[in-house]
C-alpha positions as CSV (number, residue, x, y, z in Angstrom):
1,M,-65.7,32.8,30.8
2,S,-68.1,31.5,28.2
3,L,-67.9,28.0,26.8
4,E,-66.4,29.4,23.6
5,D,-63.7,31.1,25.6
6,D,-63.0,27.9,27.5
7,V,-62.6,25.9,24.3
8,R,-60.4,28.6,22.7
9,D,-58.2,28.7,25.7
10,L,-57.9,24.9,25.9
11,W,-57.1,24.8,22.2
12,Q,-54.3,27.4,22.6
13,R,-52.8,25.5,25.5
14,H,-52.9,22.3,23.4
15,E,-51.3,24.0,20.4
16,D,-48.6,25.5,22.7
17,G,-47.8,22.0,24.0
18,G,-49.2,22.8,27.5
19,V,-51.8,20.0,27.7
20,D,-52.3,16.6,26.2
21,A,-54.3,13.5,27.1
22,D,-51.8,12.6,29.9
23,T,-51.8,16.1,31.6
24,A,-55.4,17.2,31.0
25,T,-57.0,18.1,34.4
26,A,-60.5,17.5,35.8
27,D,-61.4,21.1,34.8
28,D,-60.3,20.4,31.2
29,A,-62.5,17.2,31.2
30,D,-65.4,19.3,32.5
31,T,-64.9,21.8,29.6
32,L,-64.9,18.9,27.1
33,D,-68.0,17.4,28.6
34,A,-69.9,20.7,28.7
35,F,-69.0,21.2,25.1
36,L,-70.4,17.8,24.1
37,D,-73.5,18.6,26.1
38,A,-74.0,21.8,24.2
39,L,-73.6,20.0,20.9
40,E,-76.2,17.4,21.8
41,A,-78.6,20.1,22.9
42,G,-78.2,21.9,19.6
43,E,-76.9,25.0,21.5
44,V,-73.7,25.1,19.4
45,R,-73.2,24.0,15.8
46,A,-70.2,23.4,13.5
47,A,-71.5,25.6,10.7
48,R,-73.7,28.7,10.3
49,K,-75.5,30.4,7.4
50,E,-74.9,34.1,7.0
51,N,-75.9,36.2,4.1
52,G,-77.0,33.1,2.2
53,E,-73.6,31.3,2.6
54,W,-72.6,28.5,4.9
55,S,-69.3,28.7,6.8
56,A,-67.6,26.7,9.5
57,V,-67.7,27.7,13.1
58,E,-64.0,27.1,13.7
59,W,-64.0,27.1,17.5
60,V,-66.7,24.4,17.5
61,K,-64.8,22.2,15.2
62,R,-61.7,22.7,17.4
63,G,-63.8,21.6,20.3
64,V,-64.6,18.4,18.6
65,L,-60.9,17.8,17.8
66,L,-59.9,18.5,21.4
67,N,-62.1,15.6,22.5
68,F,-59.9,13.3,20.5
69,A,-56.6,15.0,21.4
70,L,-57.2,15.1,25.2
71,R,-58.9,11.8,25.8
72,E,-57.5,8.3,25.9
73,T,-58.9,5.4,23.9
74,Q,-60.4,3.0,26.5
75,P,-62.6,-0.1,26.6
76,R,-66.3,0.7,26.8
77,E,-69.4,-1.5,27.3
78,Y,-72.6,-1.5,25.3
79,G,-74.9,-4.3,26.2
80,D,-72.7,-7.4,26.0
81,V,-70.3,-5.8,23.5
82,T,-66.9,-4.3,24.4
83,Y,-65.6,-1.6,22.1
84,H,-62.7,0.8,22.2
85,D,-63.1,4.5,21.6
86,V,-62.2,7.9,23.0
87,L,-65.9,8.8,23.2
88,P,-68.8,6.9,24.7
89,L,-72.1,6.6,22.9
90,R,-74.7,9.3,23.4
91,R,-77.4,8.9,26.0
92,T,-80.8,8.6,24.4
93,D,-83.2,9.1,27.3
94,D,-83.9,12.7,26.1
95,L,-85.1,11.4,22.7
96,F,-88.3,9.8,24.0
97,E,-89.2,13.0,25.8
98,R,-89.0,14.9,22.5
99,G,-90.9,12.5,20.3
100,T,-87.9,11.0,18.6
101,R,-87.5,7.2,18.2
102,N,-84.5,5.1,17.4
103,T,-84.6,1.4,16.7
104,P,-82.2,-1.0,18.4
105,D,-79.4,-3.3,17.2
106,G,-77.2,-1.3,15.0
107,T,-78.2,2.3,15.6
108,V,-75.1,4.2,16.9
109,L,-75.4,7.8,18.1
110,R,-72.0,9.0,19.2
111,R,-71.5,11.4,22.0
112,G,-71.8,15.0,20.8
113,A,-74.4,14.3,18.1
114,H,-77.6,16.3,18.1
115,V,-80.8,14.6,17.1
116,G,-83.8,16.9,17.0
117,S,-87.4,16.4,18.1
118,D,-89.8,14.1,16.2
119,C,-87.0,12.4,14.3
120,I,-86.8,8.7,13.2
121,V,-83.5,6.9,13.3
122,M,-83.7,3.4,11.8
123,S,-81.1,0.7,12.4
124,P,-78.5,0.2,11.4
125,A,-77.5,3.9,11.2
126,F,-74.5,6.0,12.5
127,V,-74.6,9.6,13.5
128,N,-71.1,10.9,14.4
129,V,-69.9,13.5,16.9
130,G,-70.7,17.1,16.0
131,A,-73.4,16.1,13.5
132,H,-76.7,18.1,13.7
133,V,-79.9,16.4,12.7
134,G,-82.9,18.8,12.6
135,D,-86.4,18.2,13.9
136,G,-88.7,15.8,12.0
137,T,-85.9,14.3,9.9
138,L,-85.7,10.6,8.9
139,V,-82.4,8.8,9.1
140,D,-83.1,5.5,7.4
141,S,-81.5,2.1,7.5
142,C,-77.7,1.9,6.7
143,D,-77.3,5.7,6.7
144,T,-74.2,7.5,7.9
145,V,-74.2,11.1,9.1
146,G,-70.6,12.2,9.3
147,S,-68.8,14.3,11.9
148,C,-70.1,17.9,11.9
149,A,-72.5,17.3,9.0
150,Q,-75.5,19.7,9.2
151,I,-78.9,18.1,8.4
152,G,-82.0,20.5,8.3
153,E,-85.5,20.0,9.5
154,D,-88.0,17.6,7.8
155,V,-85.3,16.0,5.7
156,K,-85.6,12.4,4.3
157,L,-82.3,10.5,4.0
158,G,-83.1,7.4,2.0
159,A,-81.7,4.1,2.9
160,N,-78.0,3.5,2.5
161,T,-77.3,7.3,2.2
162,L,-73.8,8.6,3.1
163,I,-73.5,12.2,4.4
164,G,-69.8,12.7,4.7
165,G,-68.0,14.5,7.6
166,V,-65.6,17.4,7.3
167,L,-63.8,17.6,10.6
168,E,-60.5,19.0,9.3
169,P,-59.2,21.4,8.2
170,V,-61.2,23.4,10.8
171,E,-61.9,26.3,8.4
172,D,-63.7,24.1,5.8
173,A,-67.5,24.0,6.1
174,P,-69.1,20.6,6.5
175,V,-71.7,19.0,4.4
176,V,-75.0,20.7,4.6
177,V,-78.4,19.4,3.7
178,E,-81.0,22.2,4.2
179,D,-84.6,21.9,5.3
180,D,-87.2,19.8,3.5
181,V,-84.7,17.9,1.2
182,S,-85.4,14.4,0.1
183,L,-82.3,12.3,-0.8
184,G,-83.1,9.0,-2.6
185,A,-81.6,5.7,-1.5
186,G,-77.9,5.3,-2.0
187,C,-77.0,9.0,-2.4
188,R,-73.6,10.2,-1.4
189,V,-73.0,13.9,-0.3
190,T,-69.4,14.7,0.5
191,S,-66.6,17.3,0.9
192,G,-68.6,20.3,2.1
193,F,-71.3,20.1,-0.6
194,V,-74.5,22.1,0.1
195,V,-77.9,20.7,-0.9
196,G,-80.4,23.6,-1.1
197,H,-83.7,23.5,0.7
198,D,-86.8,21.8,-0.8
199,S,-84.8,19.8,-3.3
200,V,-85.4,16.2,-4.4
201,V,-82.4,14.1,-5.3
202,G,-82.7,10.8,-7.2
203,E,-81.3,7.5,-6.0
204,N,-77.6,6.8,-6.1
205,T,-76.7,10.4,-6.9
206,L,-73.2,11.5,-5.9
207,L,-73.0,15.1,-4.8
208,T,-69.4,16.3,-4.4
209,P,-67.6,19.5,-5.4
210,R,-65.6,17.6,-7.9
211,I,-68.6,16.7,-10.0
212,P,-70.4,19.5,-12.0
213,V,-74.0,20.4,-11.4
214,Y,-75.7,21.4,-14.7
215,D,-78.5,23.7,-13.5
216,L,-80.9,23.8,-16.4
217,V,-83.1,26.3,-14.6
218,E,-80.6,29.1,-14.5
219,E,-78.5,27.6,-17.3
220,E,-75.2,27.5,-15.5
221,I,-72.7,25.0,-14.3
222,L,-72.1,24.9,-10.5
223,Y,-69.7,23.1,-8.2
224,G,-70.2,22.3,-4.6
225,E,-73.9,23.2,-4.4
226,L,-77.3,22.3,-5.6
227,P,-79.6,25.3,-5.6
228,P,-82.9,25.2,-3.6
229,E,-86.1,23.7,-5.1
230,R,-84.4,21.4,-7.7
231,R,-84.9,17.8,-8.7
232,A,-81.5,16.3,-9.4
233,F,-80.2,13.1,-10.9
234,T,-77.0,11.6,-12.4
235,R,-76.2,11.6,-16.1
236,F,-73.0,11.0,-18.0
237,V,-71.1,13.5,-20.2
238,E,-68.1,13.0,-22.4
239,S,-64.7,13.1,-20.8
240,S,-61.5,14.4,-22.3
241,V,-59.7,11.1,-21.4
242,G,-61.8,9.5,-24.1
243,E,-59.3,10.8,-26.6
244,H,-56.8,8.4,-25.3
245,D,-56.2,5.3,-27.4
246,L,-57.1,3.0,-24.5
247,F,-60.7,4.2,-24.7
248,E,-62.3,2.8,-27.8
249,G,-65.5,4.6,-28.4
250,G,-64.8,7.4,-26.0
251,A,-65.1,7.8,-22.2
252,Y,-67.7,9.4,-20.0
253,K,-67.8,11.0,-16.5
254,P,-70.7,11.5,-14.1
255,A,-72.5,14.8,-13.8
256,V,-75.6,16.0,-12.0
257,V,-78.5,17.5,-13.9
258,A,-80.8,19.9,-11.9
259,L,-84.3,20.8,-13.1
260,D,-87.3,22.6,-11.7
261,L,-89.4,20.6,-9.3
262,E,-92.6,19.1,-10.7
263,A,-95.9,18.5,-9.0
264,K,-95.6,14.7,-9.5
265,T,-92.1,14.8,-8.0
266,L,-93.4,16.5,-4.9
267,D,-96.3,14.0,-4.7
268,A,-93.9,11.1,-4.9
269,T,-91.8,12.4,-1.9
270,Q,-94.7,13.6,0.3
271,R,-94.4,12.7,3.9
272,E,-96.8,10.4,5.6
273,E,-97.6,12.1,8.8
274,V,-99.1,9.0,10.3
275,L,-95.6,7.6,10.6
276,R,-94.7,10.6,12.9
277,S,-97.9,10.7,15.0
């Protein structure tokens, strides 16, 4: 049987009440560990792009959930710190071999997280189980990459950026940041939002399906996605709640404005390859 078959079988047994954390066998544990190994190696991913659309790979997300359902929380050691979790931290000896560096004291790579070659992970940062960070990407200080989030190649996540996780429901696609995107410091990307490739997003921008994207290039209003090759930033538009008597002078809500990329914007976000040599 393939790894996918093993995970699907284990999921069905769990759903039928035939296995839990107390009754899981050594073979079940081997399946869970092999699944996490495949995630870390980038051999399986929680989402895929087909015909231009991203969708969840449900059996992979179920495999992540099984690692919580069939494992017990236990004390674990990291240096002189004892913490309690169902999963250990990810081993990092493979990162050096692939040209990736991670700084100490606060960088947490959870088991089942993929970090590509030639990446930089600055402390403190957190990359959760099922997340996929592509080659050449910078995860800066105080960044969080949530469970199953998909980060492309040569992406820059500015300091204090949050990439939300979407672990459940399993049919929902996770947050996706495509190749060559630059997110300014303090950005928030949540709830399955897709940031199109080669886009530049200004500092402190919130990208979520509940906030409209006013794409002035195609002159349309979008939800849940930023098209490729855009520069985006937050502006405020009038809100209907402003008609309420409590709001003297009206009320406003956040929106995202998307424009064509300009040469000066690209120059401002150009990578310094000396940092990656």
